[in-house]
MARTI-20961 format. One record per residue (C-alpha): residue number from 1; x, y, z. Coordinates in nm, 2 decimals, padded with zeros to 4 digits, always signed. Each point is the difference from the previous one (the first is absolute). Example, Ala and Ser with C-alpha at 12.3 -4.5 7.8 and 13.67 -1.06 7.14 Angstrom:
# MARTI-20961
<pos = 1; xx = +01.23; yy = -00.45; zz = +00.78> .
<pos = 2; xx = +00.14; yy = +00.34; zz = -00.07> .
# end
This chain:
# MARTI-20961
<pos = 1; xx = +08.78; yy = +04.68; zz = +11.32> .
<pos = 2; xx = -00.01; yy = +00.30; zz = +00.21> .
<pos = 3; xx = +00.33; yy = +00.10; zz = +00.15> .
<pos = 4; xx = +00.11; yy = +00.23; zz = +00.29> .
<pos = 5; xx = +00.03; yy = +00.30; zz = -00.24> .
<pos = 6; xx = -00.36; yy = -00.06; zz = -00.12> .
<pos = 7; xx = -00.11; yy = -00.01; zz = +00.36> .
<pos = 8; xx = +00.20; yy = +00.31; zz = +00.08> .
<pos = 9; xx = -00.16; yy = +00.20; zz = -00.29> .
<pos = 10; xx = -00.35; yy = -00.13; zz = +00.08> .
<pos = 11; xx = +00.03; yy = +00.10; zz = +00.36> .
<pos = 12; xx = +00.14; yy = +00.34; zz = -00.09> .
<pos = 13; xx = -00.30; yy = +00.06; zz = -00.24> .
<pos = 14; xx = -00.25; yy = -00.11; zz = +00.26> .
<pos = 15; xx = +00.16; yy = +00.20; zz = +00.28> .
<pos = 16; xx = -00.03; yy = +00.31; zz = -00.23> .
<pos = 17; xx = -00.36; yy = -00.08; zz = -00.11> .
<pos = 18; xx = +00.11; yy = -00.04; zz = -00.36> .
<pos = 19; xx = -00.11; yy = -00.22; zz = -00.28> .
<pos = 20; xx = +00.24; yy = -00.19; zz = -00.22> .
<pos = 21; xx = -00.06; yy = +00.27; zz = -00.26> .
<pos = 22; xx = +00.12; yy = +00.27; zz = +00.24> .
<pos = 23; xx = +00.33; yy = -00.16; zz = +00.07> .
<pos = 24; xx = +00.04; yy = -00.09; zz = -00.37> .
<pos = 25; xx = -00.03; yy = +00.36; zz = -00.09> .
<pos = 26; xx = +00.27; yy = +00.10; zz = +00.25> .
<pos = 27; xx = +00.23; yy = -00.27; zz = -00.14> .
<pos = 28; xx = -00.08; yy = +00.10; zz = -00.36> .
<pos = 29; xx = -00.12; yy = -00.35; zz = -00.10> .
<pos = 30; xx = -00.33; yy = -00.16; zz = -00.08> .
<pos = 31; xx = -00.22; yy = -00.16; zz = +00.27> .
<pos = 32; xx = +00.05; yy = -00.33; zz = -00.18> .
<pos = 33; xx = +00.38; yy = +00.02; zz = +00.02> .
<pos = 34; xx = -00.01; yy = +00.10; zz = +00.37> .
<pos = 35; xx = -00.24; yy = -00.29; zz = +00.06> .
<pos = 36; xx = +00.24; yy = -00.24; zz = -00.16> .
<pos = 37; xx = +00.28; yy = +00.13; zz = +00.22> .
<pos = 38; xx = -00.21; yy = -00.02; zz = +00.31> .
<pos = 39; xx = -00.09; yy = -00.36; zz = -00.08> .
<pos = 40; xx = +00.36; yy = -00.10; zz = -00.07> .
<pos = 41; xx = -00.04; yy = -00.05; zz = -00.38> .
<pos = 42; xx = +00.23; yy = +00.29; zz = -00.08> .
<pos = 43; xx = +00.30; yy = +00.14; zz = +00.17> .
<pos = 44; xx = -00.02; yy = +00.36; zz = +00.14> .
<pos = 45; xx = +00.22; yy = +00.25; zz = -00.19> .
<pos = 46; xx = +00.29; yy = +00.14; zz = +00.21> .
<pos = 47; xx = -00.13; yy = +00.35; zz = -00.07> .
<pos = 48; xx = -00.30; yy = -00.06; zz = +00.22> .
<pos = 49; xx = +00.20; yy = +00.01; zz = +00.32> .
<pos = 50; xx = +00.05; yy = +00.38; zz = -00.02> .
<pos = 51; xx = -00.35; yy = +00.06; zz = -00.12> .
<pos = 52; xx = -00.15; yy = -00.20; zz = +00.29> .
<pos = 53; xx = +00.22; yy = +00.17; zz = +00.26> .
<pos = 54; xx = -00.08; yy = +00.35; zz = -00.12> .
<pos = 55; xx = -00.37; yy = -00.05; zz = -00.09> .
<pos = 56; xx = -00.08; yy = -00.17; zz = +00.33> .
<pos = 57; xx = +00.25; yy = +00.17; zz = +00.23> .
<pos = 58; xx = +00.15; yy = -00.32; zz = +00.12> .
<pos = 59; xx = +00.20; yy = +00.00; zz = +00.32> .
<pos = 60; xx = +00.33; yy = -00.19; zz = +00.06> .
<pos = 61; xx = -00.17; yy = -00.32; zz = +00.12> .
<pos = 62; xx = -00.23; yy = -00.01; zz = -00.30> .
<pos = 63; xx = +00.29; yy = +00.08; zz = -00.24> .
<pos = 64; xx = +00.19; yy = -00.29; zz = +00.15> .
<pos = 65; xx = -00.30; yy = -00.23; zz = -00.05> .
<pos = 66; xx = -00.05; yy = +00.13; zz = -00.35> .
<pos = 67; xx = +00.36; yy = -00.07; zz = -00.09> .
<pos = 68; xx = -00.02; yy = -00.35; zz = +00.13> .
<pos = 69; xx = -00.33; yy = -00.07; zz = -00.18> .
<pos = 70; xx = +00.13; yy = +00.15; zz = -00.33> .
<pos = 71; xx = +00.32; yy = -00.20; zz = +00.03> .
<pos = 72; xx = -00.19; yy = -00.33; zz = +00.05> .
<pos = 73; xx = -00.24; yy = +00.08; zz = -00.29> .
<pos = 74; xx = +00.27; yy = +00.10; zz = -00.24> .
<pos = 75; xx = +00.22; yy = -00.30; zz = +00.08> .
<pos = 76; xx = -00.26; yy = -00.27; zz = +00.02> .
<pos = 77; xx = +00.02; yy = -00.24; zz = -00.29> .
<pos = 78; xx = -00.28; yy = -00.23; zz = -00.10> .
<pos = 79; xx = +00.00; yy = -00.33; zz = -00.17> .
<pos = 80; xx = -00.24; yy = -00.05; zz = -00.29> .
<pos = 81; xx = -00.18; yy = -00.33; zz = +00.06> .
<pos = 82; xx = -00.29; yy = +00.07; zz = -00.24> .
<pos = 83; xx = +00.14; yy = -00.26; zz = -00.25> .
<pos = 84; xx = -00.01; yy = -00.28; zz = +00.26> .
<pos = 85; xx = -00.27; yy = -00.25; zz = +00.05> .
<pos = 86; xx = -00.26; yy = +00.07; zz = +00.27> .
<pos = 87; xx = +00.15; yy = -00.28; zz = +00.22> .
<pos = 88; xx = +00.36; yy = +00.14; zz = -00.04> .
<pos = 89; xx = -00.12; yy = +00.36; zz = +00.08> .
<pos = 90; xx = -00.18; yy = -00.13; zz = +00.32> .
<pos = 91; xx = +00.32; yy = -00.18; zz = +00.10> .
<pos = 92; xx = +00.21; yy = +00.32; zz = -00.06> .
<pos = 93; xx = -00.24; yy = +00.21; zz = +00.20> .
<pos = 94; xx = -00.02; yy = -00.25; zz = +00.29> .
<pos = 95; xx = +00.38; yy = -00.01; zz = +00.01> .
<pos = 96; xx = +00.02; yy = +00.38; zz = +00.01> .
<pos = 97; xx = -00.26; yy = +00.03; zz = +00.27> .
<pos = 98; xx = +00.19; yy = -00.26; zz = +00.22> .
<pos = 99; xx = +00.35; yy = +00.10; zz = -00.09> .
<pos = 100; xx = +00.08; yy = +00.14; zz = +00.35> .
<pos = 101; xx = -00.11; yy = -00.33; zz = +00.16> .
<pos = 102; xx = +00.22; yy = -00.22; zz = -00.22> .
<pos = 103; xx = +00.31; yy = -00.15; zz = +00.16> .
<pos = 104; xx = +00.27; yy = +00.20; zz = -00.19> .
<pos = 105; xx = +00.27; yy = -00.27; zz = +00.05> .
<pos = 106; xx = -00.23; yy = -00.26; zz = -00.17> .
<pos = 107; xx = -00.07; yy = +00.25; zz = -00.28> .
<pos = 108; xx = +00.37; yy = +00.06; zz = -00.06> .
<pos = 109; xx = +00.06; yy = -00.38; zz = -00.01> .
<pos = 110; xx = -00.28; yy = -00.03; zz = -00.26> .
<pos = 111; xx = +00.13; yy = +00.28; zz = -00.21> .
<pos = 112; xx = +00.35; yy = -00.13; zz = +00.01> .
<pos = 113; xx = -00.12; yy = -00.34; zz = -00.11> .
<pos = 114; xx = -00.20; yy = +00.16; zz = -00.29> .
<pos = 115; xx = +00.31; yy = +00.20; zz = -00.11> .
<pos = 116; xx = +00.23; yy = -00.30; zz = +00.02> .
<pos = 117; xx = -00.24; yy = -00.22; zz = -00.21> .
# end
């Protein structure tokens, strides 16, 4: 799933009329690895921060955005649901999509009950 860091890199490349390969060379990685990072399947190495700032001459606002995006990408944890049945995976994804709409007090009650059982 593409994340904000992936969006940031992709926009940076497009704004500089670069291909994935061009940015990958600057970062010292393969195009395949950069693609995985852009698509959220790999976490960006911390060393990329300085390379991106220097290679693209990022200003203060862009650096602040980069730092936030990198923090999110490096600290985002995923849950492996590949072993679940199709029905259970769909339930998990539906739950995740609607998480912000769920009544949190009811959710806490449900979780407390599950822990107590």
